[in-house]
C-alpha positions as CSV (number, residue, x, y, z in Angstrom):
1,M,34.1,-31.6,52.2
2,R,33.6,-27.8,53.0
3,C,35.3,-27.1,49.7
4,S,33.1,-29.5,47.8
5,Q,29.9,-27.9,49.4
6,A,31.2,-24.4,48.4
7,V,31.6,-25.3,44.9
8,V,28.1,-26.9,44.7
9,R,26.6,-23.7,46.2
10,F,28.4,-21.5,43.8
11,V,27.2,-23.6,40.7
12,A,23.6,-23.5,42.0
13,V,23.6,-19.8,42.7
14,V,25.1,-19.1,39.2
15,S,22.4,-21.5,37.6
16,I,19.5,-20.0,39.4
17,G,20.8,-16.4,38.9
18,T,21.0,-17.1,35.2
19,S,17.5,-18.4,35.2
20,A,16.3,-15.2,36.8
21,L,18.3,-13.0,34.5
22,C,17.3,-14.7,31.3
23,G,13.6,-14.4,31.7
24,V,12.5,-17.6,33.6
25,R,11.6,-15.5,36.5
26,I,11.7,-12.0,35.1
27,A,9.3,-9.4,36.7
28,R,8.5,-7.8,33.4
29,A,6.5,-10.8,32.2
30,G,4.1,-8.7,30.4
31,E,6.7,-7.9,27.8
32,F,8.9,-10.9,27.7
33,T,6.4,-13.8,28.4
34,E,6.7,-15.1,24.9
35,V,10.5,-14.9,24.9
36,A,10.7,-16.5,28.3
37,D,8.5,-19.3,27.2
38,E,10.4,-20.0,24.1
39,S,13.7,-19.8,26.1
40,A,12.4,-22.2,28.7
41,A,11.3,-24.7,26.0
42,I,14.6,-24.8,24.4
43,V,16.3,-25.1,27.8
44,A,14.1,-28.0,28.4
45,G,15.2,-29.6,25.2
46,E,11.9,-29.0,23.2
47,T,11.6,-27.9,19.5
48,V,10.1,-24.5,19.0
49,D,8.3,-23.9,15.7
50,R,6.2,-20.8,15.1
51,P,5.2,-20.6,11.4
52,G,4.8,-17.2,10.0
53,V,7.0,-15.5,12.6
54,E,10.8,-14.9,12.2
55,P,12.7,-17.4,14.4
56,L,14.0,-15.8,17.5
57,Y,16.9,-18.2,18.0
58,D,19.3,-19.5,15.3
59,D,21.1,-22.8,15.5
60,A,24.2,-21.4,17.3
61,L,22.1,-19.9,20.1
62,T,20.0,-23.2,20.4
63,A,23.3,-25.0,21.0
64,E,24.4,-22.6,23.7
65,L,21.0,-23.0,25.4
66,T,21.2,-26.7,25.1
67,E,24.7,-26.8,26.7
68,Y,23.3,-24.6,29.4
69,R,20.5,-27.0,30.0
70,Q,22.9,-29.8,30.5
71,S,25.1,-27.9,32.9
72,V,21.8,-27.1,35.0
73,V,21.0,-30.9,35.2
74,A,24.5,-31.7,36.1
75,A,24.5,-29.2,38.9
76,T,21.1,-30.3,40.3
77,Q,21.4,-34.0,40.7
78,P,19.1,-35.6,43.4
79,S,22.1,-36.4,45.7
80,R,22.7,-32.6,46.0
81,A,19.1,-31.6,46.3
82,S,19.0,-31.4,50.2
83,G,22.2,-29.3,50.2
84,L,20.9,-27.0,47.6
85,S,17.3,-26.3,48.9
86,S,18.5,-23.7,51.4
87,I,20.7,-22.0,48.7
88,A,17.7,-21.8,46.3
89,A,15.8,-20.2,49.1
90,E,18.3,-17.6,49.6
91,A,18.7,-16.8,45.9
92,A,14.8,-16.5,45.6
93,A,14.6,-14.1,48.5
94,A,17.4,-12.0,47.1
95,E,16.1,-12.1,43.6
96,Q,15.4,-8.6,42.0
97,P,14.2,-7.6,38.4
98,A,17.5,-7.7,36.6
99,T,18.8,-6.1,33.5
100,V,22.0,-6.7,31.8
101,P,23.7,-4.9,28.8
102,S,22.7,-6.0,25.4
103,S,25.0,-8.7,23.9
104,G,25.8,-9.1,20.2
105,S,22.9,-9.6,17.9
106,Y,20.5,-10.9,20.6
107,S,20.0,-7.5,22.3
108,G,16.5,-6.8,23.4
109,R,16.6,-3.2,22.0
110,C,19.5,-1.9,19.9
111,G,21.8,-0.2,22.3
112,G,19.3,-0.9,25.1
113,S,19.6,-2.9,28.2
114,F,17.2,-5.8,28.5
115,C,17.3,-9.3,29.9
116,C,19.9,-11.3,27.8
117,P,19.3,-13.3,25.7
118,R,16.3,-11.2,24.4
119,P,16.5,-12.1,20.7
120,C,15.0,-9.4,18.4
121,A,15.8,-8.3,14.7
122,P,19.3,-7.2,14.5
123,C,20.1,-3.5,14.7
124,W,21.7,-3.2,11.3
125,T,20.7,-4.9,7.9
126,V,22.6,-4.3,4.8
127,R,21.6,-5.7,1.3
128,V,23.7,-5.6,-1.7
129,G,23.0,-7.1,-5.2
130,T,22.5,-6.9,-8.8
131,L,19.2,-5.5,-10.4
132,F,18.3,-6.7,-13.9
133,L,15.3,-4.8,-15.5
134,D,13.4,-4.8,-18.8
135,R,11.8,-1.5,-20.1
136,S,8.7,-1.2,-22.0
137,R,8.8,-0.3,-25.8
138,P,8.7,3.4,-26.8
139,S,5.2,4.4,-27.9
140,N,4.0,4.2,-31.5
141,S,5.1,7.3,-33.5
142,N,7.0,7.7,-36.8
143,I,10.5,9.0,-36.5
144,L,11.7,8.6,-40.0
145,T,9.6,8.8,-43.2
146,S,10.3,8.5,-47.0
147,T,9.2,12.0,-47.6
148,F,8.3,15.2,-45.7
149,A,4.6,14.2,-45.3
150,P,3.8,12.8,-41.9
151,G,1.7,10.1,-43.4
152,S,4.2,9.0,-46.0
153,T,5.8,5.5,-45.8
154,P,7.5,5.0,-42.5
155,I,11.3,4.2,-42.4
156,L,11.6,4.0,-38.7
157,N,8.9,3.9,-35.9
158,A,9.8,4.5,-32.3
159,N,8.4,1.1,-31.2
160,Q,11.0,-0.6,-33.2
161,L,13.7,0.6,-30.8
162,Q,13.1,-2.1,-28.0
163,P,15.8,-1.4,-25.3
164,N,18.1,-4.3,-24.1
165,T,17.7,-5.6,-20.6
166,G,19.5,-3.1,-18.3
167,W,21.4,-4.0,-15.3
168,G,23.1,-2.2,-12.3
169,Y,23.5,-2.4,-8.6
170,D,21.1,-2.2,-5.7
171,V,22.4,-1.2,-2.1
172,S,20.2,-0.6,0.9
173,A,20.8,-0.3,4.6
174,L,18.3,-0.6,7.5
175,R,18.8,0.8,11.1
176,R,16.3,-0.4,13.7
177,N,15.3,1.4,16.9
178,V,16.6,4.7,15.7
179,L,17.6,6.9,18.6
180,G,16.2,4.4,21.1
181,S,12.7,4.7,19.4
182,D,10.6,1.9,17.8
183,Y,11.1,3.2,14.3
184,T,13.2,1.7,11.6
185,L,15.1,3.9,9.1
186,E,16.0,2.5,5.6
187,A,18.3,4.1,2.8
188,R,18.2,2.6,-0.6
189,Y,19.9,3.4,-3.8
190,F,19.9,1.6,-7.3
191,G,21.2,2.6,-10.7
192,V,20.4,0.5,-13.9
193,Y,22.1,1.3,-17.2
194,G,22.3,-0.2,-20.5
195,F,18.8,0.3,-21.9
196,N,20.1,0.4,-25.3
197,S,18.8,-0.3,-28.8
198,S,19.9,0.2,-32.5
199,F,18.4,0.1,-35.9
200,G,20.2,-0.3,-39.3
201,P,22.2,0.5,-41.1
202,F,20.4,0.2,-44.2
203,T,20.1,2.1,-47.5
204,S,16.9,4.3,-48.4
205,P,16.8,4.9,-52.1
206,T,15.0,8.2,-51.8
207,G,16.6,9.4,-48.5
208,S,14.6,10.2,-45.4
209,A,13.0,12.9,-43.2
210,I,12.8,13.1,-39.5
211,Q,9.5,14.2,-38.3
212,Y,9.9,17.3,-36.3
213,V,7.1,19.8,-36.1
214,V,8.7,21.0,-39.4
215,P,10.3,17.9,-40.8
216,L,14.0,18.1,-41.9
217,G,16.1,15.7,-44.0
218,N,17.0,14.6,-47.5
219,V,14.2,13.2,-49.6
220,V,16.1,13.3,-53.0
221,F,19.4,11.4,-52.8
222,P,20.0,7.8,-51.7
223,E,21.4,7.6,-48.1
224,V,22.5,5.0,-45.6
225,V,20.4,5.4,-42.4
226,S,21.0,4.1,-38.9
227,A,19.6,4.8,-35.5
228,S,20.3,4.3,-31.8
229,Y,18.7,4.7,-28.4
230,A,20.0,4.8,-24.8
231,S,18.5,5.2,-21.5
232,Q,19.4,4.9,-17.8
233,L,17.4,5.0,-14.6
234,Q,18.6,5.9,-11.0
235,S,16.7,6.1,-7.6
236,A,17.5,7.1,-4.3
237,E,15.0,6.9,-1.3
238,L,14.8,7.2,2.5
239,N,11.9,5.5,4.3
240,T,10.9,5.0,7.8
241,W,8.3,2.8,9.7
242,R,7.0,1.6,12.9
243,P,5.7,-1.9,13.2
244,R,2.1,-2.0,14.0
245,S,1.7,-5.8,13.9
246,G,3.9,-9.0,13.8
247,W,4.0,-9.0,10.0
248,L,2.7,-5.6,8.4
249,F,4.7,-2.4,8.5
250,P,3.2,0.9,6.9
251,L,6.1,3.1,5.7
252,V,6.5,6.8,4.6
253,G,9.5,8.2,2.9
254,F,11.0,10.5,0.4
255,R,12.3,9.5,-3.0
256,Y,14.4,11.0,-5.9
257,V,14.3,9.5,-9.4
258,D,16.6,10.3,-12.2
259,L,15.5,9.2,-15.8
260,T,18.0,10.2,-18.4
261,E,17.7,9.4,-22.1
262,R,20.9,10.3,-24.1
263,G,19.1,9.5,-26.2
264,L,17.7,9.0,-29.7
265,S,20.3,9.5,-32.6
266,T,19.7,9.0,-36.4
267,I,22.6,9.3,-38.9
268,H,22.0,10.1,-42.6
269,N,25.1,9.4,-44.8
270,V,24.4,10.8,-48.4
271,G,27.9,9.7,-49.4
272,P,31.6,10.6,-49.2
273,G,32.1,14.3,-50.0
274,L,28.4,15.0,-50.0
275,N,26.8,15.2,-46.5
276,L,26.6,13.3,-43.2
277,A,23.9,14.6,-40.9
278,T,23.2,13.4,-37.3
279,N,20.2,14.2,-35.2
280,R,20.5,13.9,-31.4
281,V,17.4,13.9,-29.3
282,N,17.7,13.9,-25.5
283,A,15.3,13.9,-22.5
284,F,15.9,14.5,-18.9
285,N,13.7,13.9,-15.8
286,R,14.4,14.8,-12.3
287,L,11.6,13.6,-9.9
288,F,11.4,14.7,-6.2
289,G,8.5,13.6,-3.9
290,A,7.1,11.6,-1.0
291,Q,5.8,8.1,-1.0
292,V,3.8,5.9,1.2
293,G,3.6,2.0,1.2
294,L,3.3,-1.3,2.9
295,D,6.1,-3.7,3.8
296,G,5.5,-7.2,5.4
297,Y,6.0,-10.8,5.8
298,L,3.8,-13.1,3.7
299,Y,5.2,-16.4,4.9
300,Q,8.0,-17.8,7.0
301,R,9.1,-21.4,7.8
302,R,12.3,-22.1,9.4
303,R,15.1,-20.6,7.1
304,L,12.8,-19.7,4.2
305,S,10.7,-16.7,4.1
306,F,8.7,-14.6,1.6
307,S,7.9,-10.8,1.9
308,G,6.2,-8.1,-0.1
309,V,6.4,-4.4,-0.5
310,G,4.4,-1.8,-2.3
311,K,5.2,1.8,-2.6
312,A,3.5,4.7,-4.5
313,G,4.0,8.5,-4.4
314,V,3.2,11.8,-6.5
315,Y,6.3,13.7,-7.4
316,G,7.3,17.0,-9.0
317,N,9.1,16.4,-12.1
318,T,11.5,18.8,-13.9
319,A,11.4,17.5,-17.4
320,S,13.3,18.8,-20.4
321,N,14.5,18.0,-23.8
322,S,17.2,19.0,-26.2
323,V,17.7,18.5,-30.1
324,L,20.8,19.0,-32.1
325,L,21.1,18.5,-35.9
326,T,24.7,18.7,-37.3
327,Q,25.9,18.3,-40.9
328,T,29.2,18.2,-42.7
329,A,27.8,20.2,-45.6
330,G,25.2,22.4,-44.0
331,P,24.0,24.5,-41.1
332,T,23.5,23.3,-37.5
333,F,20.0,23.4,-36.0
334,G,18.8,23.0,-32.4
335,S,16.1,23.5,-29.9
336,S,15.4,22.8,-26.2
337,A,12.6,23.1,-23.7
338,S,11.8,22.4,-20.1
339,Q,8.8,22.3,-17.8
340,G,7.7,21.3,-14.3
341,N,4.8,18.9,-14.0
342,A,3.3,16.3,-11.6
343,A,4.4,12.7,-12.0
344,F,3.8,9.3,-10.5
345,V,6.1,6.6,-9.3
346,G,4.7,3.1,-8.1
347,E,6.8,0.1,-7.1
348,V,5.9,-3.5,-6.2
349,G,8.3,-6.2,-5.1
350,L,8.0,-9.9,-4.0
351,T,11.1,-11.3,-2.2
352,G,12.2,-14.8,-1.4
353,Q,14.9,-15.1,1.4
354,Y,16.9,-18.1,2.5
355,R,19.0,-17.7,5.8
356,L,22.4,-19.3,5.6
357,S,23.1,-18.3,9.2
358,N,22.1,-15.8,11.7
359,A,24.0,-13.1,9.9
360,W,23.8,-14.0,6.2
361,S,21.0,-14.7,3.8
362,L,20.3,-15.1,0.1
363,R,17.7,-12.8,-1.5
364,A,15.8,-12.9,-4.8
365,T,13.2,-10.2,-5.7
366,Y,10.8,-9.7,-8.6
367,E,10.4,-5.9,-9.3
368,L,7.8,-3.9,-11.0
369,L,8.3,-0.1,-11.5
370,W,5.9,2.3,-13.0
371,L,6.8,5.8,-14.0
372,D,4.0,8.2,-15.3
373,G,4.5,12.0,-16.4
374,V,8.1,11.5,-17.6
375,A,9.7,12.7,-20.8
376,L,11.0,10.1,-23.3
377,A,13.4,10.8,-26.1
378,T,11.3,9.2,-28.8
379,D,8.3,11.4,-27.8
380,Q,10.3,14.7,-28.0
381,V,10.7,14.5,-31.9
382,R,7.1,15.5,-32.7
383,V,7.1,18.5,-30.4
384,S,10.6,19.9,-31.4
385,N,11.1,22.3,-34.2
386,P,15.0,22.7,-34.4
387,G,14.7,24.4,-37.7
388,F,13.2,27.4,-35.9
389,G,14.7,26.8,-32.5
390,T,11.4,26.1,-30.5
391,A,10.0,23.2,-28.7
392,T,7.7,22.0,-26.0
393,V,7.9,18.9,-23.7
394,A,6.0,15.8,-24.2
395,T,5.4,13.3,-21.3
396,N,4.4,9.6,-21.3
397,T,4.4,6.5,-19.2
398,V,7.2,3.8,-19.0
399,F,7.2,0.5,-17.2
400,Y,10.2,-1.6,-15.8
401,H,10.2,-5.2,-14.4
402,G,12.8,-7.6,-13.6
403,A,14.8,-9.3,-10.8
404,F,17.2,-8.6,-7.9
405,L,19.7,-11.1,-6.9
406,G,22.0,-10.5,-3.9
407,V,22.8,-11.1,-0.2
408,E,21.8,-9.7,3.2
409,Y,24.0,-9.2,6.2
410,R,22.5,-8.6,9.5
411,K,24.4,-7.4,12.6
């Protein structure tokens, strides 16, 4: 009988102590009231649904709390009530505000020591996926014409070189509560390649001229003409923010953008043993600058959520170009130029996310990216003069839009 009473006393003390430890009677009610209420609701077997807010508990933890509720009920049957009343009084008298080390993904603060379970966003979030982007057409300008005169019959206009859809990888990592603070740090990189286009080959009965400042070419003999275009885009950024509300997060950060166009190539084949001329026009952009933005939840219901982000910044751009004309039967010509100028980068994204588990989610994002004040290869033809070795740099605007498809892992 004494052994049985001792076992009952032990179960009751553990149950009541766990309740105190997990927020049912926590002294810091001002900070944990909402969590304690939700914990108590789940322990009581109720369903908790808070639209618009990320769920604090996943299915696995709910199952654990349900099991705990059942154990409490089993340990507090009416037949034991009289024997447990004195034990409960002892536990209440000895109760002190308690903290325990954080546990797994349900720590109150990353690396901190709050009452457990105190669910919050995981300390680490990693996102990996594939990014598909379409690029706007080059602006209207004649690249090749039938004679040296700029207004002569066009053979190739820049806007005929519509790039293919480019694709690449997008990787980001988020660390919350950096150095014990309330700030979140995000690092992101993406690289998209394959913005390629081609034109021809076709035969021009009177040859062609490329419209440099001083046009160069063959406008006497028939020739086979072809052209190609290639571009790639890379971006690396580091952002930080401190939540100001339950759903909206102002952010600040630093970003580097690399837009390389290698580039525009035209090939003029007059014929075997006569001449084969190749024009290569390249453009390079290195953008460094600060950005500000907003990131926040738009809608959340159980496992499905939608969020949006907008970022914009003014950048310093080191823009340059290079032109090289080679021939099998003639001299080589070339020019290059570089300059520093202000540029703008803006980005908007809308994301849908579906939680597979507490750790894994599927993500799909629509991206819109806007670059202004950048050098594009097709625009460098009209400001380059390789026959005399001189050039300037022309800048323009380019738009990208497309989709990100990937996964998210939280720990």
